[in-house]
mmCIF file as gemmi writes it, N, C-alpha and C atoms, coordinates in Angstrom:
data_model
loop_
_atom_site.group_PDB
_atom_site.id
_atom_site.type_symbol
_atom_site.label_atom_id
_atom_site.label_alt_id
_atom_site.label_comp_id
_atom_site.label_asym_id
_atom_site.label_entity_id
_atom_site.label_seq_id
_atom_site.pdbx_PDB_ins_code
_atom_site.Cartn_x
_atom_site.Cartn_y
_atom_site.Cartn_z
_atom_site.occupancy
_atom_site.B_iso_or_equiv
_atom_site.pdbx_formal_charge
_atom_site.auth_seq_id
_atom_site.auth_asym_id
_atom_site.pdbx_PDB_model_num
ATOM 1 N N . MET Axp A 1 ? 8.951 231.62 221.599 1 0 ? 1 A 1
ATOM 2 C CA . MET Axp A 1 ? 7.988 230.996 220.744 1 0 ? 1 A 1
ATOM 3 C C . MET Axp A 1 ? 8.287 229.512 220.664 1 0 ? 1 A 1
ATOM 4 N N . LYS Axp A 2 ? 7.232 228.717 220.721 1 0 ? 2 A 1
ATOM 5 C CA . LYS Axp A 2 ? 7.412 227.273 220.714 1 0 ? 2 A 1
ATOM 6 C C . LYS Axp A 2 ? 7.587 226.753 219.287 1 0 ? 2 A 1
ATOM 7 N N . ILE Axp A 3 ? 8.485 225.801 219.095 1 0 ? 3 A 1
ATOM 8 C CA . ILE Axp A 3 ? 8.726 225.2 217.759 1 0 ? 3 A 1
ATOM 9 C C . ILE Axp A 3 ? 8.306 223.733 217.839 1 0 ? 3 A 1
ATOM 10 N N . ILE Axp A 4 ? 7.411 223.331 216.925 1 0 ? 4 A 1
ATOM 11 C CA . ILE Axp A 4 ? 6.918 221.962 216.85 1 0 ? 4 A 1
ATOM 12 C C . ILE Axp A 4 ? 7.347 221.356 215.524 1 0 ? 4 A 1
ATOM 13 N N . TRP Axp A 5 ? 7.955 220.202 215.553 1 0 ? 5 A 1
ATOM 14 C CA . TRP Axp A 5 ? 8.308 219.473 214.332 1 0 ? 5 A 1
ATOM 15 C C . TRP Axp A 5 ? 7.202 218.467 214.029 1 0 ? 5 A 1
ATOM 16 N N . SER Axp A 6 ? 6.663 218.497 212.84 1 0 ? 6 A 1
ATOM 17 C CA . SER Axp A 6 ? 5.628 217.495 212.452 1 0 ? 6 A 1
ATOM 18 C C . SER Axp A 6 ? 6.34 216.14 212.253 1 0 ? 6 A 1
ATOM 19 N N . PRO Axp A 7 ? 5.588 215.051 212.376 1 0 ? 7 A 1
ATOM 20 C CA . PRO Axp A 7 ? 6.182 213.715 212.08 1 0 ? 7 A 1
ATOM 21 C C . PRO Axp A 7 ? 6.75 213.681 210.663 1 0 ? 7 A 1
ATOM 22 N N . LEU Axp A 8 ? 6.071 214.289 209.725 1 0 ? 8 A 1
ATOM 23 C CA . LEU Axp A 8 ? 6.572 214.301 208.357 1 0 ? 8 A 1
ATOM 24 C C . LEU Axp A 8 ? 7.914 214.986 208.226 1 0 ? 8 A 1
ATOM 25 N N . ALA Axp A 9 ? 8.072 216.147 208.889 1 0 ? 9 A 1
ATOM 26 C CA . ALA Axp A 9 ? 9.332 216.872 208.844 1 0 ? 9 A 1
ATOM 27 C C . ALA Axp A 9 ? 10.462 216.055 209.466 1 0 ? 9 A 1
ATOM 28 N N . ILE Axp A 10 ? 10.187 215.398 210.548 1 0 ? 10 A 1
ATOM 29 C CA . ILE Axp A 10 ? 11.192 214.547 211.177 1 0 ? 10 A 1
ATOM 30 C C . ILE Axp A 10 ? 11.58 213.368 210.263 1 0 ? 10 A 1
ATOM 31 N N . GLU Axp A 11 ? 10.567 212.786 209.651 1 0 ? 11 A 1
ATOM 32 C CA . GLU Axp A 11 ? 10.842 211.672 208.728 1 0 ? 11 A 1
ATOM 33 C C . GLU Axp A 11 ? 11.684 212.117 207.527 1 0 ? 11 A 1
ATOM 34 N N . ARG Axp A 12 ? 11.342 213.269 206.945 1 0 ? 12 A 1
ATOM 35 C CA . ARG Axp A 12 ? 12.089 213.797 205.791 1 0 ? 12 A 1
ATOM 36 C C . ARG Axp A 12 ? 13.535 214.128 206.2 1 0 ? 12 A 1
ATOM 37 N N . ALA Axp A 13 ? 13.711 214.753 207.331 1 0 ? 13 A 1
ATOM 38 C CA . ALA Axp A 13 ? 15.024 215.097 207.819 1 0 ? 13 A 1
ATOM 39 C C . ALA Axp A 13 ? 15.874 213.841 207.998 1 0 ? 13 A 1
ATOM 40 N N . SER Axp A 14 ? 15.254 212.836 208.584 1 0 ? 14 A 1
ATOM 41 C CA . SER Axp A 14 ? 15.961 211.564 208.811 1 0 ? 14 A 1
ATOM 42 C C . SER Axp A 14 ? 16.375 210.916 207.461 1 0 ? 14 A 1
ATOM 43 N N . GLU Axp A 15 ? 15.491 210.935 206.524 1 0 ? 15 A 1
ATOM 44 C CA . GLU Axp A 15 ? 15.78 210.37 205.193 1 0 ? 15 A 1
ATOM 45 C C . GLU Axp A 15 ? 16.962 211.088 204.561 1 0 ? 15 A 1
ATOM 46 N N . ILE Axp A 16 ? 16.956 212.416 204.623 1 0 ? 16 A 1
ATOM 47 C CA . ILE Axp A 16 ? 18.036 213.245 204.056 1 0 ? 16 A 1
ATOM 48 C C . ILE Axp A 16 ? 19.363 212.934 204.74 1 0 ? 16 A 1
ATOM 49 N N . VAL Axp A 17 ? 19.335 212.873 206.051 1 0 ? 17 A 1
ATOM 50 C CA . VAL Axp A 17 ? 20.554 212.554 206.816 1 0 ? 17 A 1
ATOM 51 C C . VAL Axp A 17 ? 21.088 211.185 206.429 1 0 ? 17 A 1
ATOM 52 N N . ASP Axp A 18 ? 20.216 210.19 206.314 1 0 ? 18 A 1
ATOM 53 C CA . ASP Axp A 18 ? 20.639 208.866 205.916 1 0 ? 18 A 1
ATOM 54 C C . ASP Axp A 18 ? 21.273 208.871 204.552 1 0 ? 18 A 1
ATOM 55 N N . TYR Axp A 19 ? 20.702 209.628 203.636 1 0 ? 19 A 1
ATOM 56 C CA . TYR Axp A 19 ? 21.234 209.727 202.255 1 0 ? 19 A 1
ATOM 57 C C . TYR Axp A 19 ? 22.613 210.377 202.246 1 0 ? 19 A 1
ATOM 58 N N . ILE Axp A 20 ? 22.779 211.466 202.923 1 0 ? 20 A 1
ATOM 59 C CA . ILE Axp A 20 ? 24.04 212.204 202.967 1 0 ? 20 A 1
ATOM 60 C C . ILE Axp A 20 ? 25.114 211.305 203.69 1 0 ? 20 A 1
ATOM 61 N N . ALA Axp A 21 ? 24.685 210.607 204.709 1 0 ? 21 A 1
ATOM 62 C CA . ALA Axp A 21 ? 25.613 209.798 205.474 1 0 ? 21 A 1
ATOM 63 C C . ALA Axp A 21 ? 26.169 208.618 204.697 1 0 ? 21 A 1
ATOM 64 N N . GLN Axp A 22 ? 25.529 208.202 203.618 1 0 ? 22 A 1
ATOM 65 C CA . GLN Axp A 22 ? 26.063 207.107 202.782 1 0 ? 22 A 1
ATOM 66 C C . GLN Axp A 22 ? 27.426 207.462 202.229 1 0 ? 22 A 1
ATOM 67 N N . ASP Axp A 23 ? 27.614 208.726 201.893 1 0 ? 23 A 1
ATOM 68 C CA . ASP Axp A 23 ? 28.905 209.177 201.341 1 0 ? 23 A 1
ATOM 69 C C . ASP Axp A 23 ? 29.808 209.785 202.379 1 0 ? 23 A 1
ATOM 70 N N . LYS Axp A 24 ? 29.225 210.561 203.3 1 0 ? 24 A 1
ATOM 71 C CA . LYS Axp A 24 ? 30.07 211.263 204.269 1 0 ? 24 A 1
ATOM 72 C C . LYS Axp A 24 ? 29.268 211.503 205.582 1 0 ? 24 A 1
ATOM 73 N N . PRO Axp A 25 ? 29.451 210.618 206.553 1 0 ? 25 A 1
ATOM 74 C CA . PRO Axp A 25 ? 28.71 210.736 207.802 1 0 ? 25 A 1
ATOM 75 C C . PRO Axp A 25 ? 28.909 212.069 208.497 1 0 ? 25 A 1
ATOM 76 N N . SER Axp A 26 ? 30.093 212.626 208.462 1 0 ? 26 A 1
ATOM 77 C CA . SER Axp A 26 ? 30.342 213.924 209.118 1 0 ? 26 A 1
ATOM 78 C C . SER Axp A 26 ? 29.533 215.028 208.449 1 0 ? 26 A 1
ATOM 79 N N . ALA Axp A 27 ? 29.38 214.966 207.147 1 0 ? 27 A 1
ATOM 80 C CA . ALA Axp A 27 ? 28.542 215.977 206.458 1 0 ? 27 A 1
ATOM 81 C C . ALA Axp A 27 ? 27.068 215.85 206.849 1 0 ? 27 A 1
ATOM 82 N N . ALA Axp A 28 ? 26.634 214.663 207.083 1 0 ? 28 A 1
ATOM 83 C CA . ALA Axp A 28 ? 25.231 214.43 207.523 1 0 ? 28 A 1
ATOM 84 C C . ALA Axp A 28 ? 25.004 215.063 208.883 1 0 ? 28 A 1
ATOM 85 N N . ILE Axp A 29 ? 25.961 214.889 209.775 1 0 ? 29 A 1
ATOM 86 C CA . ILE Axp A 29 ? 25.83 215.464 211.124 1 0 ? 29 A 1
ATOM 87 C C . ILE Axp A 29 ? 25.835 216.991 211.012 1 0 ? 29 A 1
ATOM 88 N N . ASN Axp A 30 ? 26.748 217.544 210.213 1 0 ? 30 A 1
ATOM 89 C CA . ASN Axp A 30 ? 26.789 218.973 210.003 1 0 ? 30 A 1
ATOM 90 C C . ASN Axp A 30 ? 25.484 219.511 209.443 1 0 ? 30 A 1
ATOM 91 N N . TRP Axp A 31 ? 24.954 218.794 208.455 1 0 ? 31 A 1
ATOM 92 C CA . TRP Axp A 31 ? 23.697 219.203 207.796 1 0 ? 31 A 1
ATOM 93 C C . TRP Axp A 31 ? 22.551 219.316 208.791 1 0 ? 31 A 1
ATOM 94 N N . ILE Axp A 32 ? 22.347 218.248 209.581 1 0 ? 32 A 1
ATOM 95 C CA . ILE Axp A 32 ? 21.199 218.261 210.512 1 0 ? 32 A 1
ATOM 96 C C . ILE Axp A 32 ? 21.427 219.3 211.637 1 0 ? 32 A 1
ATOM 97 N N . ASP Axp A 33 ? 22.668 219.446 212.105 1 0 ? 33 A 1
ATOM 98 C CA . ASP Axp A 33 ? 22.949 220.455 213.107 1 0 ? 33 A 1
ATOM 99 C C . ASP Axp A 33 ? 22.607 221.858 212.579 1 0 ? 33 A 1
ATOM 100 N N . THR Axp A 34 ? 22.967 222.135 211.343 1 0 ? 34 A 1
ATOM 101 C CA . THR Axp A 34 ? 22.676 223.433 210.758 1 0 ? 34 A 1
ATOM 102 C C . THR Axp A 34 ? 21.202 223.62 210.557 1 0 ? 34 A 1
ATOM 103 N N . VAL Axp A 35 ? 20.491 222.581 210.107 1 0 ? 35 A 1
ATOM 104 C CA . VAL Axp A 35 ? 19.009 222.69 209.986 1 0 ? 35 A 1
ATOM 105 C C . VAL Axp A 35 ? 18.381 223.067 211.317 1 0 ? 35 A 1
ATOM 106 N N . PHE Axp A 36 ? 18.748 222.345 212.386 1 0 ? 36 A 1
ATOM 107 C CA . PHE Axp A 36 ? 18.158 222.648 213.704 1 0 ? 36 A 1
ATOM 108 C C . PHE Axp A 36 ? 18.525 224.091 214.145 1 0 ? 36 A 1
ATOM 109 N N . SER Axp A 37 ? 19.765 224.532 213.85 1 0 ? 37 A 1
ATOM 110 C CA . SER Axp A 37 ? 20.183 225.894 214.221 1 0 ? 37 A 1
ATOM 111 C C . SER Axp A 37 ? 19.36 226.94 213.467 1 0 ? 37 A 1
ATOM 112 N N . LYS Axp A 38 ? 19.117 226.73 212.193 1 0 ? 38 A 1
ATOM 113 C CA . LYS Axp A 38 ? 18.321 227.666 211.38 1 0 ? 38 A 1
ATOM 114 C C . LYS Axp A 38 ? 16.891 227.719 211.901 1 0 ? 38 A 1
ATOM 115 N N . VAL Axp A 39 ? 16.323 226.535 212.191 1 0 ? 39 A 1
ATOM 116 C CA . VAL Axp A 39 ? 14.948 226.51 212.671 1 0 ? 39 A 1
ATOM 117 C C . VAL Axp A 39 ? 14.841 227.201 214.019 1 0 ? 39 A 1
ATOM 118 N N . GLU Axp A 40 ? 15.843 227.064 214.864 1 0 ? 40 A 1
ATOM 119 C CA . GLU Axp A 40 ? 15.796 227.685 216.205 1 0 ? 40 A 1
ATOM 120 C C . GLU Axp A 40 ? 15.749 229.216 216.054 1 0 ? 40 A 1
ATOM 121 N N . LEU Axp A 41 ? 16.399 229.767 215.027 1 0 ? 41 A 1
ATOM 122 C CA . LEU Axp A 41 ? 16.373 231.205 214.808 1 0 ? 41 A 1
ATOM 123 C C . LEU Axp A 41 ? 14.923 231.71 214.571 1 0 ? 41 A 1
ATOM 124 N N . LEU Axp A 42 ? 14.064 230.851 214.132 1 0 ? 42 A 1
ATOM 125 C CA . LEU Axp A 42 ? 12.683 231.259 213.857 1 0 ? 42 A 1
ATOM 126 C C . LEU Axp A 42 ? 11.952 231.657 215.141 1 0 ? 42 A 1
ATOM 127 N N . ALA Axp A 43 ? 12.374 231.146 216.264 1 0 ? 43 A 1
ATOM 128 C CA . ALA Axp A 43 ? 11.717 231.478 217.545 1 0 ? 43 A 1
ATOM 129 C C . ALA Axp A 43 ? 11.699 232.987 217.795 1 0 ? 43 A 1
ATOM 130 N N . SER Axp A 44 ? 12.776 233.637 217.366 1 0 ? 44 A 1
ATOM 131 C CA . SER Axp A 44 ? 12.861 235.097 217.574 1 0 ? 44 A 1
ATOM 132 C C . SER Axp A 44 ? 12.512 235.905 216.3 1 0 ? 44 A 1
ATOM 133 N N . SER Axp A 45 ? 12.536 235.238 215.156 1 0 ? 45 A 1
ATOM 134 C CA . SER Axp A 45 ? 12.28 235.929 213.888 1 0 ? 45 A 1
ATOM 135 C C . SER Axp A 45 ? 11.424 235.038 212.94 1 0 ? 45 A 1
ATOM 136 N N . PRO Axp A 46 ? 10.173 234.789 213.302 1 0 ? 46 A 1
ATOM 137 C CA . PRO Axp A 46 ? 9.371 233.812 212.527 1 0 ? 46 A 1
ATOM 138 C C . PRO Axp A 46 ? 9.092 234.246 211.089 1 0 ? 46 A 1
ATOM 139 N N . GLU Axp A 47 ? 9.232 235.513 210.745 1 0 ? 47 A 1
ATOM 140 C CA . GLU Axp A 47 ? 8.992 235.931 209.415 1 0 ? 47 A 1
ATOM 141 C C . GLU Axp A 47 ? 10.254 236.032 208.549 1 0 ? 47 A 1
ATOM 142 N N . MET Axp A 48 ? 11.392 235.461 209.013 1 0 ? 48 A 1
ATOM 143 C CA . MET Axp A 48 ? 12.619 235.572 208.28 1 0 ? 48 A 1
ATOM 144 C C . MET Axp A 48 ? 12.611 234.731 206.992 1 0 ? 48 A 1
ATOM 145 N N . GLY Axp A 49 ? 11.791 233.703 206.942 1 0 ? 49 A 1
ATOM 146 C CA . GLY Axp A 49 ? 11.749 232.918 205.725 1 0 ? 49 A 1
ATOM 147 C C . GLY Axp A 49 ? 10.848 233.582 204.684 1 0 ? 49 A 1
ATOM 148 N N . ARG Axp A 50 ? 11.004 233.171 203.455 1 0 ? 50 A 1
ATOM 149 C CA . ARG Axp A 50 ? 10.172 233.741 202.396 1 0 ? 50 A 1
ATOM 150 C C . ARG Axp A 50 ? 8.82 233.004 202.341 1 0 ? 50 A 1
ATOM 151 N N . VAL Axp A 51 ? 7.834 233.679 201.811 1 0 ? 51 A 1
ATOM 152 C CA . VAL Axp A 51 ? 6.519 233.069 201.634 1 0 ? 51 A 1
ATOM 153 C C . VAL Axp A 51 ? 6.651 231.942 200.615 1 0 ? 51 A 1
ATOM 154 N N . VAL Axp A 52 ? 6.031 230.79 200.905 1 0 ? 52 A 1
ATOM 155 C CA . VAL Axp A 52 ? 6.093 229.649 199.982 1 0 ? 52 A 1
ATOM 156 C C . VAL Axp A 52 ? 5.357 230.038 198.702 1 0 ? 52 A 1
ATOM 157 N N . PRO Axp A 53 ? 6.039 230.091 197.577 1 0 ? 53 A 1
ATOM 158 C CA . PRO Axp A 53 ? 5.41 230.588 196.351 1 0 ? 53 A 1
ATOM 159 C C . PRO Axp A 53 ? 4.167 229.804 195.896 1 0 ? 53 A 1
ATOM 160 N N . GLU Axp A 54 ? 4.181 228.497 196.118 1 0 ? 54 A 1
ATOM 161 C CA . GLU Axp A 54 ? 3.076 227.674 195.702 1 0 ? 54 A 1
ATOM 162 C C . GLU Axp A 54 ? 1.766 227.97 196.478 1 0 ? 54 A 1
ATOM 163 N N . ILE Axp A 55 ? 1.944 228.566 197.65 1 0 ? 55 A 1
ATOM 164 C CA . ILE Axp A 55 ? 0.727 228.793 198.53 1 0 ? 55 A 1
ATOM 165 C C . ILE Axp A 55 ? 0.388 230.277 198.558 1 0 ? 55 A 1
ATOM 166 N N . GLY Axp A 56 ? 1.347 231.128 198.665 1 0 ? 56 A 1
ATOM 167 C CA . GLY Axp A 56 ? 1.088 232.565 198.669 1 0 ? 56 A 1
ATOM 168 C C . GLY Axp A 56 ? 0.348 233.116 199.923 1 0 ? 56 A 1
ATOM 169 N N . ASN Axp A 57 ? 0.467 232.364 201.026 1 0 ? 57 A 1
ATOM 170 C CA . ASN Axp A 57 ? -0.114 232.768 202.283 1 0 ? 57 A 1
ATOM 171 C C . ASN Axp A 57 ? 1.03 233.128 203.231 1 0 ? 57 A 1
ATOM 172 N N . ASN Axp A 58 ? 0.981 234.322 203.826 1 0 ? 58 A 1
ATOM 173 C CA . ASN Axp A 58 ? 2.039 234.809 204.681 1 0 ? 58 A 1
ATOM 174 C C . ASN Axp A 58 ? 2.377 233.898 205.888 1 0 ? 58 A 1
ATOM 175 N N . GLN Axp A 59 ? 1.483 233.031 206.274 1 0 ? 59 A 1
ATOM 176 C CA . GLN Axp A 59 ? 1.738 232.121 207.38 1 0 ? 59 A 1
ATOM 177 C C . GLN Axp A 59 ? 2.6 230.948 206.976 1 0 ? 59 A 1
ATOM 178 N N . PHE Axp A 60 ? 2.639 230.599 205.691 1 0 ? 60 A 1
ATOM 179 C CA . PHE Axp A 60 ? 3.429 229.45 205.193 1 0 ? 60 A 1
ATOM 180 C C . PHE Axp A 60 ? 4.713 230.045 204.604 1 0 ? 60 A 1
ATOM 181 N N . ARG Axp A 61 ? 5.837 229.699 205.247 1 0 ? 61 A 1
ATOM 182 C CA . ARG Axp A 61 ? 7.124 230.24 204.837 1 0 ? 61 A 1
ATOM 183 C C . ARG Axp A 61 ? 8.149 229.109 204.695 1 0 ? 61 A 1
ATOM 184 N N . GLU Axp A 62 ? 9.301 229.473 204.137 1 0 ? 62 A 1
ATOM 185 C CA . GLU Axp A 62 ? 10.338 228.497 203.97 1 0 ? 62 A 1
ATOM 186 C C . GLU Axp A 62 ? 11.718 229.108 204.161 1 0 ? 62 A 1
ATOM 187 N N . LEU Axp A 63 ? 12.589 228.323 204.733 1 0 ? 63 A 1
ATOM 188 C CA . LEU Axp A 63 ? 13.991 228.654 204.758 1 0 ? 63 A 1
ATOM 189 C C . LEU Axp A 63 ? 14.717 227.793 203.737 1 0 ? 63 A 1
ATOM 190 N N . ILE Axp A 64 ? 15.639 228.373 203.034 1 0 ? 64 A 1
ATOM 191 C CA . ILE Axp A 64 ? 16.382 227.652 202.046 1 0 ? 64 A 1
ATOM 192 C C . ILE Axp A 64 ? 17.723 227.315 202.657 1 0 ? 64 A 1
ATOM 193 N N . TYR Axp A 65 ? 18.094 226.073 202.657 1 0 ? 65 A 1
ATOM 194 C CA . TYR Axp A 65 ? 19.419 225.66 203.133 1 0 ? 65 A 1
ATOM 195 C C . TYR Axp A 65 ? 20.006 224.71 202.077 1 0 ? 65 A 1
ATOM 196 N N . GLY Axp A 66 ? 20.991 225.191 201.375 1 0 ? 66 A 1
ATOM 197 C CA . GLY Axp A 66 ? 21.607 224.39 200.304 1 0 ? 66 A 1
ATOM 198 C C . GLY Axp A 66 ? 20.56 224.113 199.266 1 0 ? 66 A 1
ATOM 199 N N . ASN Axp A 67 ? 20.332 222.825 198.988 1 0 ? 67 A 1
ATOM 200 C CA . ASN Axp A 67 ? 19.347 222.399 197.989 1 0 ? 67 A 1
ATOM 201 C C . ASN Axp A 67 ? 17.956 222.11 198.59 1 0 ? 67 A 1
ATOM 202 N N . TYR Axp A 68 ? 17.79 222.438 199.884 1 0 ? 68 A 1
ATOM 203 C CA . TYR Axp A 68 ? 16.559 222.023 200.579 1 0 ? 68 A 1
ATOM 204 C C . TYR Axp A 68 ? 15.692 223.189 201.025 1 0 ? 68 A 1
ATOM 205 N N . ARG Axp A 69 ? 14.437 222.958 201.091 1 0 ? 69 A 1
ATOM 206 C CA . ARG Axp A 69 ? 13.415 223.915 201.541 1 0 ? 69 A 1
ATOM 207 C C . ARG Axp A 69 ? 12.886 223.402 202.901 1 0 ? 69 A 1
ATOM 208 N N . ILE Axp A 70 ? 13.009 224.185 203.919 1 0 ? 70 A 1
ATOM 209 C CA . ILE Axp A 70 ? 12.454 223.883 205.218 1 0 ? 70 A 1
ATOM 210 C C . ILE Axp A 70 ? 11.19 224.651 205.307 1 0 ? 70 A 1
ATOM 211 N N . ILE Axp A 71 ? 10.053 223.982 205.204 1 0 ? 71 A 1
ATOM 212 C CA . ILE Axp A 71 ? 8.758 224.633 205.129 1 0 ? 71 A 1
ATOM 213 C C . ILE Axp A 71 ? 8.071 224.632 206.481 1 0 ? 71 A 1
ATOM 214 N N . TYR Axp A 72 ? 7.628 225.817 206.893 1 0 ? 72 A 1
ATOM 215 C CA . TYR Axp A 72 ? 7.013 225.953 208.186 1 0 ? 72 A 1
ATOM 216 C C . TYR Axp A 72 ? 5.794 226.868 208.133 1 0 ? 72 A 1
ATOM 217 N N . ARG Axp A 73 ? 5.038 226.816 209.175 1 0 ? 73 A 1
ATOM 218 C CA . ARG Axp A 73 ? 3.866 227.687 209.343 1 0 ? 73 A 1
ATOM 219 C C . ARG Axp A 73 ? 3.982 228.35 210.695 1 0 ? 73 A 1
ATOM 220 N N . PHE Axp A 74 ? 3.723 229.648 210.746 1 0 ? 74 A 1
ATOM 221 C CA . PHE Axp A 74 ? 3.81 230.251 212.078 1 0 ? 74 A 1
ATOM 222 C C . PHE Axp A 74 ? 2.469 230.858 212.488 1 0 ? 74 A 1
ATOM 223 N N . TYR Axp A 75 ? 2.308 230.787 213.793 1 0 ? 75 A 1
ATOM 224 C CA . TYR Axp A 75 ? 1.092 231.303 214.456 1 0 ? 75 A 1
ATOM 225 C C . TYR Axp A 75 ? 1.602 232.329 215.478 1 0 ? 75 A 1
ATOM 226 N N . LYS Axp A 76 ? 0.72 232.867 216.299 1 0 ? 76 A 1
ATOM 227 C CA . LYS Axp A 76 ? 1.155 233.857 217.272 1 0 ? 76 A 1
ATOM 228 C C . LYS Axp A 76 ? 2.157 233.329 218.253 1 0 ? 76 A 1
ATOM 229 N N . LYS Axp A 77 ? 2.015 232.113 218.738 1 0 ? 77 A 1
ATOM 230 C CA . LYS Axp A 77 ? 2.907 231.615 219.76 1 0 ? 77 A 1
ATOM 231 C C . LYS Axp A 77 ? 3.603 230.296 219.408 1 0 ? 77 A 1
ATOM 232 N N . GLN Axp A 78 ? 3.484 229.894 218.131 1 0 ? 78 A 1
ATOM 233 C CA . GLN Axp A 78 ? 4.018 228.622 217.757 1 0 ? 78 A 1
ATOM 234 C C . GLN Axp A 78 ? 4.483 228.602 216.319 1 0 ? 78 A 1
ATOM 235 N N . ILE Axp A 79 ? 5.508 227.864 216.069 1 0 ? 79 A 1
ATOM 236 C CA . ILE Axp A 79 ? 5.985 227.573 214.697 1 0 ? 79 A 1
ATOM 237 C C . ILE Axp A 79 ? 5.903 226.109 214.497 1 0 ? 79 A 1
ATOM 238 N N . SER Axp A 80 ? 5.31 225.674 213.407 1 0 ? 80 A 1
ATOM 239 C CA . SER Axp A 80 ? 5.242 224.258 213.044 1 0 ? 80 A 1
ATOM 240 C C . SER Axp A 80 ? 6.088 224.003 211.822 1 0 ? 80 A 1
ATOM 241 N N . VAL Axp A 81 ? 7.147 223.233 211.989 1 0 ? 81 A 1
ATOM 242 C CA . VAL Axp A 81 ? 7.955 222.781 210.877 1 0 ? 81 A 1
ATOM 243 C C . VAL Axp A 81 ? 7.159 221.673 210.194 1 0 ? 81 A 1
ATOM 244 N N . LEU Axp A 82 ? 6.75 221.907 208.939 1 0 ? 82 A 1
ATOM 245 C CA . LEU Axp A 82 ? 5.83 220.997 208.248 1 0 ? 82 A 1
ATOM 246 C C . LEU Axp A 82 ? 6.546 219.906 207.462 1 0 ? 82 A 1
ATOM 247 N N . THR Axp A 83 ? 7.581 220.28 206.692 1 0 ? 83 A 1
ATOM 248 C CA . THR Axp A 83 ? 8.311 219.319 205.914 1 0 ? 83 A 1
ATOM 249 C C . THR Axp A 83 ? 9.652 219.873 205.472 1 0 ? 83 A 1
ATOM 250 N N . ILE Axp A 84 ? 10.486 219.058 204.924 1 0 ? 84 A 1
ATOM 251 C CA . ILE Axp A 84 ? 11.749 219.47 204.285 1 0 ? 84 A 1
ATOM 252 C C . ILE Axp A 84 ? 11.745 218.786 202.926 1 0 ? 84 A 1
ATOM 253 N N . ARG Axp A 85 ? 11.953 219.542 201.899 1 0 ? 85 A 1
ATOM 254 C CA . ARG Axp A 85 ? 11.958 219.018 200.533 1 0 ? 85 A 1
ATOM 255 C C . ARG Axp A 85 ? 13.182 219.47 199.754 1 0 ? 85 A 1
ATOM 256 N N . HIS Axp A 86 ? 13.619 218.637 198.879 1 0 ? 86 A 1
ATOM 257 C CA . HIS Axp A 86 ? 14.686 219.045 197.928 1 0 ? 86 A 1
ATOM 258 C C . HIS Axp A 86 ? 14.058 220.114 197.035 1 0 ? 86 A 1
ATOM 259 N N . GLY Axp A 87 ? 14.826 221.122 196.678 1 0 ? 87 A 1
ATOM 260 C CA . GLY Axp A 87 ? 14.333 222.204 195.894 1 0 ? 87 A 1
ATOM 261 C C . GLY Axp A 87 ? 13.813 221.8 194.5 1 0 ? 87 A 1
ATOM 262 N N . LYS Axp A 88 ? 14.268 220.663 193.968 1 0 ? 88 A 1
ATOM 263 C CA . LYS Axp A 88 ? 13.86 220.217 192.649 1 0 ? 88 A 1
ATOM 264 C C . LYS Axp A 88 ? 12.582 219.357 192.727 1 0 ? 88 A 1
ATOM 265 N N . GLN Axp A 89 ? 12.152 219 193.912 1 0 ? 89 A 1
ATOM 266 C CA . GLN Axp A 89 ? 10.948 218.198 194.052 1 0 ? 89 A 1
ATOM 267 C C . GLN Axp A 89 ? 9.737 219.095 194.011 1 0 ? 89 A 1
ATOM 268 N N . ILE Axp A 90 ? 8.683 218.569 193.417 1 0 ? 90 A 1
ATOM 269 C CA . ILE Axp A 90 ? 7.394 219.258 193.404 1 0 ? 90 A 1
ATOM 270 C C . ILE Axp A 90 ? 6.841 219.198 194.858 1 0 ? 90 A 1
ATOM 271 N N . LEU Axp A 91 ? 6.334 220.314 195.326 1 0 ? 91 A 1
ATOM 272 C CA . LEU Axp A 91 ? 5.761 220.375 196.663 1 0 ? 91 A 1
ATOM 273 C C . LEU Axp A 91 ? 4.288 220.019 196.598 1 0 ? 91 A 1
ATOM 274 N N . PRO Axp A 92 ? 3.893 218.846 197.072 1 0 ? 92 A 1
ATOM 275 C CA . PRO Axp A 92 ? 2.465 218.528 197.152 1 0 ? 92 A 1
ATOM 276 C C . PRO Axp A 92 ? 1.815 219.379 198.21 1 0 ? 92 A 1
ATOM 277 N N . ILE Axp A 93 ? 0.953 220.27 197.827 1 0 ? 93 A 1
ATOM 278 C CA . ILE Axp A 93 ? 0.303 221.211 198.726 1 0 ? 93 A 1
ATOM 279 C C . ILE Axp A 93 ? -0.462 220.439 199.803 1 0 ? 93 A 1
ATOM 280 N N . ASP Axp A 94 ? -1.118 219.351 199.46 1 0 ? 94 A 1
ATOM 281 C CA . ASP Axp A 94 ? -1.901 218.596 200.447 1 0 ? 94 A 1
ATOM 282 C C . ASP Axp A 94 ? -1.019 217.982 201.546 1 0 ? 94 A 1
ATOM 283 N N . GLU Axp A 95 ? 0.285 217.941 201.315 1 0 ? 95 A 1
ATOM 284 C CA . GLU Axp A 95 ? 1.225 217.426 202.284 1 0 ? 95 A 1
ATOM 285 C C . GLU Axp A 95 ? 1.41 218.418 203.427 1 0 ? 95 A 1
ATOM 286 N N . ILE Axp A 96 ? 1.175 219.716 203.17 1 0 ? 96 A 1
ATOM 287 C CA . ILE Axp A 96 ? 1.39 220.687 204.234 1 0 ? 96 A 1
ATOM 288 C C . ILE Axp A 96 ? 0.142 221.421 204.669 1 0 ? 96 A 1
ATOM 289 N N . ILE Axp A 97 ? -0.885 221.414 203.859 1 0 ? 97 A 1
ATOM 290 C CA . ILE Axp A 97 ? -2.132 222.078 204.247 1 0 ? 97 A 1
ATOM 291 C C . ILE Axp A 97 ? -3.158 220.964 204.53 1 0 ? 97 A 1
ATOM 292 N N . SER Axp A 98 ? -3.597 220.967 205.783 1 0 ? 98 A 1
ATOM 293 C CA . SER Axp A 98 ? -4.613 219.931 206.115 1 0 ? 98 A 1
ATOM 294 C C . SER Axp A 98 ? -5.734 220.546 206.89 1 0 ? 98 A 1
């Protein structure tokens, strides 16, 4: 199954890595490596994440990693990573549904 990262998801991941790296660069590298590893698992198990509660649609799911939500949408042959948000942030629905 093909995995596509949206520009927004890449931007958010980059911002998070930059923030973590301010205190501990090695932790930032570990964080992003783990995020990519978790997302790669979706290729064989796209339904492993929970349904995003704010949306309630089975196609919109999320993986929780530490304090972050990796939000994605899956189709028959593709997974789109839509965004990454801190768990305490409000999820703007229009950011992921277009």
